[in-house]
C-alpha positions in Angstrom: -55.4 26.6 -20.6 -53.9 29.6 -22.0 -50.2 29.4 -23.1 -49.6 33.1 -22.2 -49.1 34.2 -18.7 -51.4 36.8 -17.4 -49.5 39.9 -16.6 -50.3 42.8 -14.3 -51.3 46.1 -15.8 -48.4 48.1 -17.0 -46.0 45.3 -17.2 -45.6 45.5 -21.0 -44.7 49.2 -20.6 -42.1 48.2 -18.0 -40.8 45.5 -20.3 -40.5 47.9 -23.2 -38.6 50.4 -20.8 -36.2 47.6 -19.9 -35.5 46.7 -23.5 -34.9 50.3 -24.5 -32.7 50.9 -21.4 -30.7 47.8 -22.2 -30.2 49.0 -25.8 -29.1 52.4 -24.6 -26.5 50.9 -22.2 -25.1 48.7 -25.0 -24.8 51.6 -27.3 -23.2 53.7 -24.7 -20.6 51.0 -23.7 -19.8 49.4 -27.0 -19.9 52.2 -29.7 -17.3 54.8 -30.3 -19.7 57.7 -30.5 -21.7 56.5 -27.4 -18.7 56.0 -25.1 -17.1 59.3 -26.1 -13.8 57.6 -26.7 -12.6 59.1 -29.9 -9.5 58.5 -32.1 -8.3 62.0 -31.2 -8.5 63.7 -27.9 -10.4 66.9 -27.3 -8.2 69.7 -28.5 -9.9 72.9 -27.2 -7.6 75.6 -25.8 -9.6 75.3 -22.6 -9.2 71.5 -22.4 -6.9 69.6 -20.1 -5.1 67.6 -22.8 -2.0 69.5 -23.9 -0.8 68.5 -27.3 -4.2 67.2 -28.3 -4.0 68.8 -31.7 -1.4 66.3 -32.8 -1.9 63.6 -35.4 -3.6 60.4 -34.5 -1.5 57.4 -33.4 -4.0 54.7 -34.3 -1.7 53.5 -37.1 0.9 52.4 -34.6 -1.1 49.3 -33.8 -0.7 48.2 -37.4 3.0 48.8 -37.3 3.4 46.8 -34.1 1.3 43.9 -35.4 3.5 43.8 -38.5 6.7 43.7 -36.3 5.2 40.8 -34.2 4.4 38.9 -37.4 8.0 39.3 -38.6 9.4 38.1 -35.4 7.1 35.0 -35.4 8.1 34.2 -39.0 11.7 34.4 -38.0 11.2 32.1 -35.1 9.4 29.6 -37.3 12.2 29.6 -39.8 14.8 29.1 -37.1 12.8 26.3 -35.6 12.6 24.5 -39.0 16.3 24.8 -39.6 17.2 23.4 -36.2 
């Protein structure tokens, strides 16, 4: 008996298509360039995003994380003293 399954003609082409399509979907959903979600919005004068030429605000996440860390540390210190 053969360990391989006999496949119909063209099934390998279909399998290759499925793999390529899956990779394209993954790239489109999970990469920044594929999804079109950029750090800065589109800033054309004809675009619908007023103020899009402003600076990026991605750094605000870092500032917020540091503030959360400071609050947690303060709570831990207060809990140890109690």
